[in-house]
C-alpha positions in Angstrom: 0.0 0.0 0.0 1.4 3.4 -0.9 1.5 6.0 1.8 -0.9 9.0 1.6 -0.1 12.2 3.4 -2.2 11.4 6.5 -0.5 8.0 7.0 2.9 9.5 6.5 2.1 12.0 9.2 1.1 9.2 11.5 4.3 7.2 10.8 6.3 10.4 11.4 4.7 11.1 14.8 5.3 7.5 15.9 8.9 7.8 14.8 9.3 11.1 16.7 7.7 9.7 19.8 10.3 6.8 19.8 13.4 8.9 19.2 12.4 11.4 21.8 13.1 8.7 24.4 16.6 8.1 23.0 19.7 9.9 24.1 21.5 9.7 20.7 19.9 9.5 17.3 21.8 9.3 14.0 20.3 9.7 10.6 20.7 5.9 10.0 18.9 5.1 13.2 16.0 7.6 12.3 15.7 6.0 8.9 15.6 2.5 10.4 12.9 3.4 12.9 10.8 5.2 10.3 11.1 2.2 8.0 10.0 -0.1 10.9 6.8 1.9 11.5 6.1 2.0 7.7 6.4 -1.8 7.6 4.0 -2.1 10.5 1.5 -0.1 8.6 2.1 -2.1 5.4 3.1 1.1 3.7 5.2 1.7 0.6 7.3 4.8 1.3 8.9 4.9 -2.2 7.2 8.2 -2.9 8.1 9.6 0.5 10.0 12.5 -0.9 7.1 13.6 -3.1 4.6 13.3 -0.2 6.9 15.1 2.2 7.3 17.9 -0.2 3.5 18.2 -0.6 3.1 18.3 3.2 5.8 20.9 3.4 4.3 23.0 0.6 1.0 23.0 2.4 2.6 24.3 5.6 4.6 26.9 3.7 1.4 28.1 1.9 -0.3 28.4 5.3 2.5 30.5 6.8 2.9 32.5 3.6 -0.8 33.4 3.6 -0.5 34.4 7.3 2.5 36.5 6.6 0.9 38.3 3.7 -2.3 38.9 5.8 -0.1 40.2 8.6 1.7 42.6 6.3 -1.6 43.8 4.8 -3.0 44.4 8.3 0.1 46.3 9.3 -0.2 48.6 6.3 -3.9 49.2 7.0 -3.1 50.0 10.6 -0.4 52.5 9.5 -2.8 54.1 7.0 -5.4 54.4 9.7 -3.0 56.0 12.1 -2.1 58.6 9.5 -5.8 59.2 8.8 -6.6 59.5 12.5 -3.8 62.1 13.0 -5.1 64.3 10.2 -8.7 63.8 11.4 -7.8 64.9 14.9 -6.0 68.0 13.6 -8.9 68.9 11.4 -11.5 67.8 13.9 -13.1 65.6 11.3 -15.4 63.4 13.3 -16.7 61.5 10.2 -13.1 60.3 9.3 -12.5 59.4 13.0 -15.6 57.2 13.0 -14.4 55.4 9.8 -10.9 54.9 11.3 -12.5 53.4 14.5 -14.7 51.0 12.6 -11.8 49.8 10.4 -9.5 49.4 13.4 -12.1 47.2 15.1 -12.3 45.1 12.0 -8.5 44.8 12.0 -8.5 43.7 15.6 -11.0 40.9 14.8 -8.8 39.7 11.8 -5.7 39.8 14.0 -7.5 37.7 16.6 -8.4 35.2 14.0 -4.8 34.9 12.8 -3.7 34.3 16.4 -6.2 31.5 16.7 -4.8 29.8 13.6 -1.2 30.3 14.8 -1.8 29.1 18.3 -4.2 26.2 17.9 -3.5 22.5 17.4 -5.1 21.5 14.1 -6.6 18.2 15.4 -7.8 18.9 18.9 -8.3 22.7 18.7 -6.5 23.2 22.0 -3.3 25.4 22.2 0.0 24.3 20.7 3.6 24.6 21.8 3.9 28.1 20.2 1.1 29.4 22.4 2.9 28.0 25.4 6.2 29.7 24.5 4.6 33.0 23.5 2.1 33.4 26.3 3.4 31.5 29.4 7.2 31.8 29.1 9.4 34.9 29.2 11.2 36.4 26.1 14.0 33.8 26.4 11.3 31.0 26.1 13.0 29.3 29.1 11.4 30.7 32.3 7.8 31.2 33.4 6.4 34.7 33.3 4.3 34.0 36.4 3.8 31.4 39.2 1.3 28.6 38.8 0.9 24.9 38.4 1.8 22.7 35.5 0.2 19.3 34.8 1.3 16.7 32.3 -1.4 14.4 31.0 -0.5 11.1 29.2 -3.1 8.7 27.8 -2.8 5.1 28.9 -2.6 2.3 26.3 -3.2 4.8 23.5 -1.0 2.7 21.1 -3.3 -0.2 21.7 -6.3 2.0 20.8 -4.6 3.0 17.5 -3.4 -0.5 16.7 -6.8 -2.1 17.5 -9.3 0.4 16.1 -7.2 2.5 13.8 -5.9 6.1 13.8 -9.2 7.7 13.0 -10.6 6.4 16.2 -7.4 7.4 18.0 -7.8 10.9 16.7 -11.3 11.1 18.1 -10.0 9.9 21.5 -7.5 12.8 21.5 -10.3 15.3 20.7 -12.4 13.8 23.4 -9.7 14.0 26.0 -8.8 17.6 24.9 -12.4 18.7 25.4 -12.5 17.0 28.8 -9.4 18.8 30.0 -10.7 22.1 28.8 -13.7 21.6 31.1 -11.1 21.3 34.0 -9.0 24.3 33.0 -9.0 26.6 29.9 -5.2 26.6 29.3 -4.7 23.2 27.6 -1.8 22.5 25.3 -1.2 19.5 23.1 2.4 18.9 23.8 3.0 16.0 21.4 1.3 12.8 20.3 -1.0 11.7 23.1 0.5 14.1 25.7 -1.1 17.3 27.0 0.0 20.0 29.3 -2.5 22.0 31.5 -1.4 25.3 33.0 -3.3 26.3 36.2 -3.1 30.0 37.0 -1.3 31.7 39.7 -2.8 30.9 43.1 -3.4 27.3 42.2 -1.6 24.5 44.1 -0.4 21.0 43.3 -3.2 19.6 45.5 -6.0 21.7 44.0 -4.9 20.8 40.5 -4.7 17.1 41.4 -8.2 17.2 42.9 -9.7 18.6 39.7 -7.9 16.2 37.4 -8.5 13.2 39.6 -12.2 14.0 39.7 -12.3 14.2 35.9 -10.4 10.9 35.6 -12.5 9.0 38.1 -15.6 10.1 36.3 -14.0 9.0 33.0 -13.2 5.6 34.4 -16.9 4.9 35.0 -17.8 5.4 31.4 -17.3 3.7 28.0 -16.3 5.8 25.0 -18.5 4.8 22.1 -17.6 5.5 18.5 -20.1 3.9 16.0 -20.3 0.2 17.1 -17.0 0.4 19.1 -17.1 0.7 22.9 -14.0 0.9 25.1 -12.6 2.6 28.2 -10.1 5.5 28.1 -7.9 6.7 30.9 -4.9 9.0 31.5 -2.1 9.5 33.9 -1.2 12.7 35.6 1.9 14.5 36.8 1.7 17.8 38.6 4.3 20.3 39.6 4.1 23.9 41.0 6.3 26.5 39.4 7.4 30.1 40.3 8.2 33.0 38.1 11.5 32.4 36.4 11.6 28.7 36.9 12.8 26.7 33.9 10.2 25.0 31.7 12.4 22.0 31.1 13.0 21.5 34.8 9.3 21.7 35.7 8.4 19.3 33.0 11.1 16.9 34.1 9.7 16.9 37.7 6.1 16.6 36.4 7.1 13.7 34.2 8.5 11.8 37.2 5.2 12.3 39.1 3.3 11.3 36.0 5.2 8.0 35.6 4.7 7.2 39.2 1.0 7.8 38.8 0.9 5.7 35.6 2.3 2.7 37.5 -0.5 3.0 40.0 -3.4 3.7 37.7 -2.5 0.8 35.4 -3.0 -1.6 38.3 -6.7 -0.5 38.4 -7.5 -0.6 34.7 -7.4 -3.2 31.9 -5.5 -2.7 28.6 -8.7 -1.4 27.1 
């Protein structure tokens, strides 16, 4: 079977998830791991270069359009500023009203561009760029404020994908993302089946755990139904408080340790599916 763009993305994500756990990765090792997952999906990657180029072109087109729109908005904003200055000097209320209306339209367009730039395409929660631009300082290393970070990792997600297919797997990710947003609004898809939740300043490790555990316990009593398929879904949690200036990587490392301890315990309570 020849790889389509969607399947190639899936294989790429599986490869990335694997190499992220390795200390050293060479190009040969990457190619070998990629080939292994391609074989598991019974996929011919002979046209990989063409498909990859198509995927890249799609991404480039998206960012080019965003860049062009941003440039156009900047010019309109500059023109509006000039018009406003002349209108104020000439006490031209009609022109000022026009400038105000157009500026409000520009604000709406800019907000729409931000949504595109900061949202994960599948789950519609925030992406890593939003995390770096809104939660971290200018160096993208330390936190702007204090708060609590939670890492959420799905249990047995690979089995869901292997058993029911990646379309069902995608629906599970969307379901979990929506569940987490009901707990706290700042949800980030960090990679694969892993999410980060940022609880605001004033939150504590215990308060965050209480909310997430309540959501998980409720989830464990239910079956997820997709067409004629019914199965249970669960996740593991790692929580760590942080202060202004704390390193993101250090906080994630500590939260990861807590999450893997939690995973060992929660897996004792639940079956594979």
